[in-house]
N, C-alpha and C positions, 0 to 999 in steps of 0.2 A: 614797446612798439604797439601801435593800435591794432585791434583785431580786424581782420578782413575775412569774413566767412567764405566768400567765393574763393579766395586764395587758399584757405585752409582745406576746403573740399577738393580743389584742383591739385593740391600737393599730394593728397592721398591717391588721386586717380593718375598714377604714373603711367608712362607708355606701356609698361609691362601689364599693369592692371587693365588698361584700356584694350590691349591686345587680347587678354583673356576674356574680357566682357564680349568683345567682337566674336571670338570663337564660340563662346557659350550661346550667343544669340544667332549664330550662323550668318554674320554680316561682315561686310568689308570694314577693315579697321579705320580707313579714312572717313567713311560715313559715320561710324560710331563716334569718332573724335569730333566731327562737326556737330553731331547731335548732342553730345555732352557739353560742348561749348555753349549751346543754347539752353539745354535742359537745366543745368545747374543754376544759373541766375534766374531763369524762368520759374523754377521750383521755389527758390528762395523768395522771389517776389510774391508768389502766391502764399507762402507761409507767413510772409510779412503782413499780408492782408488778414490772415487768420489771427495774428497777434493783436490786431486792432479791434477785433470783435469782442463782444461781451463773453467772458469765459474762454476766449480763444487762446490767450497766453497760457492759461492753466492747462488746456488740452495739449498744447505744444510741450509744456514742461513734462507732463506725464508721458507723452509719446517719446520724448528724448530719454527719459529714465529707462524706458523699455529697451532702448537701443544702446545702452551702456555696454561697451565691449564688442559691439558689432564690427568695428573696424578691424579688430584683431582676428576675427573669424571669417571675414568676407572672402579672402582668397581661397580658403578651404571649401567654401560653399559653391564656387564656380565650377561647373562641369561635373559636380558630384550629384548624388541621388537627392540631396536636399535643395537643389537649385530651384526647382519648380515651386516648392513650398516657400522658399525665400522670396521669390518674385511675387507669389500670391500674397504673402504677408505684407510686403511693401505696398502692393496695390490696394489692399484693404486699409492699410494705414493712411494712404493718400485719400481714399474715399471718405474716411472718417474725418480727415482734417479739411480737405478742400471741398468736398462734396463731389458727387458723380459728374455734374455738369462741368465744373472748372477742371476737374481731372481729365475728362474727355477732351475739352478744348485745348488743354496744354499738350496732351499726347498728339492731337491732330496737328497742332502748330509745329511741333517738333518733327512729325512725319513729313510735313510739307517742306520745312526748312532744310532738312538733311536728306530728303528723298528716300525716306523709309516708309513702310506701310504703318498704319496706325497701330496695328497689332504689335509690331516690333517696337515702336516707340513707346507703347504702353508697357511692354515688358522691361524696356530700359528704365522707364520711370520707376517701375516696381523695384528694380535693383538700386536705383539712386536714392530713393526715399530713405531707406535705413542708413545709407552712408551719410546723407545730410544730417539726419537726426543724431546719428552716432557721433558726427563731428561736433555738433552743438553740445552733446553730453560730455564729450572729451574736453571741449574748450571751457565749459562752464563749471565742470566738476560737480559731483552729486550735491554739494551744499548750495551751489548757485542755481540749481534747477528748480526755480519757483516762478510763479507768474510774473512777478515784478522784474526779475532779472531777464527773463525771456523777452518781455515787452521792451525793456531798455535796449537789449541786444539788437533786436530787429529794427528799432527806431534809429539806431546808430549806423545801420548797414545800408540805408537807402541809396546813398551816393555810390557805394562800392557795387551794389547790385545793378544799379542803372548803368554804370560805366561798363560793366561786363556784358550787358545784353547786346548781342549783335543787332545792328540797325534793322536789317531785313526781318529778323525774328520778332523784334519789337512791333513791327507793323502787323505781323500775323496775330499778335495778341491784343492789338489796339481795340478790337471790338468786344473784348472780354473784361471781366473785373479783376483779372490777375495782376494788372499793373497799378491798380488803384493806390496801393500802399506806398508807391514810389513818387506820387505826386506828378508834376509836369516834367520831371527830368527825363524819364524814359520815353515820353510821348513826343517831345520836341523834335528829336531827330527824324522820327517817322513822318512828321507833318511838314518839314521844311521843303521837301521836294514838291509836295502838293501845293504849298503856298507859292513857291517860285513859279510853278507852271501856271497857277491862277493869275499871278501878277503879270506874267508874260502874255497871257491871253487878254488880260485887261488892257495892257499897253497896245497890243495889236488891234484890239477893238477900238480903242480911242483913236489910233492913227487912221484906221479905216473910216471912222465917223468924220474925222476932220477932213480927210481927203474928199469924202462925199459932199460935205458942206461947202468946201472950197469949189468943187466942180459945179455945184448947183448955183453958187454965187455968180460965177462968170463963165460963160461958154468958152471964153478964150483960154481957160485953163486946160481944156482938152487938147489944145494945140501943143502944150508942153507935156501933158500927162501921158499921152500915147507913146511918144518916143522914150520917156523915162521908164515906163512899164516894160517896153521892149528891151531896153538896155538891161534892166534888172533881171528879166527872164534869161537873157544870154549869160549874164554873170552867174546866175544860179546854176545854169546848165554846165558851164565850164568848171565852176567850183565843185560841183557834185562829182565830176569824173575822178579827181584824185581820191575823194572819200570812198567812192566805190572800189577803187583799186586797193586802198588801205584795208577796207573791209574784207576784200577777197584775200589779200595777203594774210590778214589775221586769221581767217578761216583756214587757210592752207597750213599756217604754223600750228594752229590748234589741232588739226587733223594729224600733222606730222608728229606732234608730241603727245599723242594718246598712248599711254603705256599701262597695260593691265586694266583697261577700262577707266583710267584716271586721266583727266585733262591736265597734264603737268604744267603747261603754260599758264592756264587759268589759276591753278593752285598757287604757283609761284608769284604771279602778278597780284593776286588777291592778298597773299601773305605780306608782300612788300607794301601794298597800299595800306593794309591794317597796321603794319609796323610804323609807317610814317604817321598815320593818324594817331596811333597810341602814344608815340614819343612826342608828337607835337602838343599833346595835352599835359605833358609833365612840366611842372613849374616849381615843385618843392617836394619835400619828403613824403607828404601825405598823398599827393597825386602820383608819386612814384610807386608807393605801396598799392594804390588802386590800379596802376598800370601793370603791375607785376604778373597777375594771373593772365592777362591778355598776352603779354610777351611770352609767357611759358606756352600758351596755346599756339602762338605763332611759331615758336621753336619746334613744337611737336608736329606742326604742319610741314615745316621744312624738313624735319626728320623723315617724314613719309616720302618726300621727294628723294631724299638721299637713299632710302631703301630701294627706290625704283631705278637708280642710276645703273646698277649692274645689268638691268634688262634693256637698257637703251642701246641703240646702234651708235656708231661714231658720229653719224650725221645728226642724230637727235641730241647728242651731247653738245655738239657745236651750236645747234639752235638754242638750247637751254643757256649756254654760256653767252650767246648773243643777246639774250633777254636780260640776264642779270648783270653782266659786266658793265654796260654803260651806266647803270644805276648806282654802282658802288661808290664813286666819288661823292655824290650827293648824300648817300646814306652815311658814309663815314663822317662827313661834316656834321650831319644831324646827330650821330652817336657822340661825337666830341662835344657838341654844343650842350647836349643833355647831361653828359657826365661832368661838365664844368659847373653845373648848378650846385651850390652848396648843399650838402647832406644827401644829395641824390645818388652820388657815385656808390656809396656804401650799400645802397638798396639795390641798384640796378646793374652795377658793373659786371658781376659774374654772369648774369643772363645776357647782357648786351655783348660781352666778349664771346659767349657761346654762339649767339646769333651771327656775329661778324664772321666767326670761323666757318660756320656752315655755309653762309652766303659766298664766302671767298672760295670754298670748294666748288660750289655750283657755277661760279663764274670762270673757273680755271679751264 
C-alpha cells in the first residue's frame, strides 16, 4: 500500500490525543481539531520545500533521526513538567528547517484559519513538528533516513499533501513560499473563485459596453431600454425578498443551534459539504487512499457534534435532525456509488460505514 504521510500523521493524532493537546494548550477541542487539519498538510508542504533545497534533504534526515521514538513518548509529555521544553524544542526545530519567516507565516495562517492567536498556533506547531518528524523516522526506519530517501519521499507526497490542504487555508498561504513544493495543485483551488469573479465582471462589462454602443447608435433604443430596465429592477426587487427571508431563517437556525460556543449547524453543513467533495474525487484505490485522512477528519468533526447532543434541548435536536435528515438519501447514494468502485471498498468501507452510522444518529 502506498505511503501517505498525511494519513500516517493523522492516524497518530487520535481524538484522545487531540483532546489532550487541547487541554495542554488551554483551547477548545474543536478549534484544535480544525487547526490540526490545516497545520499537518501545511507543515508537510513547507518541509517538502526544504527537501528541494541544496542540503535540505540531509537536514530533514538528521532532524528525523533525532525524533526517533518521539511518538512513543509524546503522550507522557503532555501536561507534564517537560511540556514547555518539548514545545520549545519543536519550535527550534522548525526555525532551523523552515526559517523564522516561514515558520511565523505558517503559525499566523493557522491562527487565522482556526481562530487561534498566533501564540497558541505557534505552540501547536511546536508540538506537531516532532510528531511529523517522528512519523517520518518511523516510516523510513533508521536505514532509510538519508538525503536521497527523504527527497524521494517528499517528492512522492505532493498530491497527498495538496489534497489534504483545506481550500481556505491554502488561500492564506498563497502569498508565502510554503506551497512552492506542491506546484500548481494546491494553488488552483484558491484561484478558481477569483477567476470566476473576474470572468463575471468581464461579462458584465462587455454587456454594459454593448448596451451603451447600441443606445448611442440609435435614439430609438431608449424607447425599449427604459421599460426593460424598469422591469428588470422590479424582478430583482421581488426575487431578493425570498433571499432575504432565507438569510434571516438561516441566521435564526444558526443562533438556535449554538451549543457551548459552537455553531452546530455550520459544523454539520460544512462537514457534509466536505464529505461530498471528498467522496466526489474518489475514482480508484489511489484516490481513496488520498481521501482517507480527510474522511477521518470529517468523522472527528461529526464526533464533536455527537458530544454536544447531550447539551441540546429537544427543540435543538429537532432542528439538527431537520438539517441532516433530508440530505441522507443523496448521501447514501453517493456512499453506494463510491463503494461500488473496484478496490475502493476495502480502503474506505470501514470509515464510510462509521460516518453513515454517525449521520444516521444525527438525523434521528
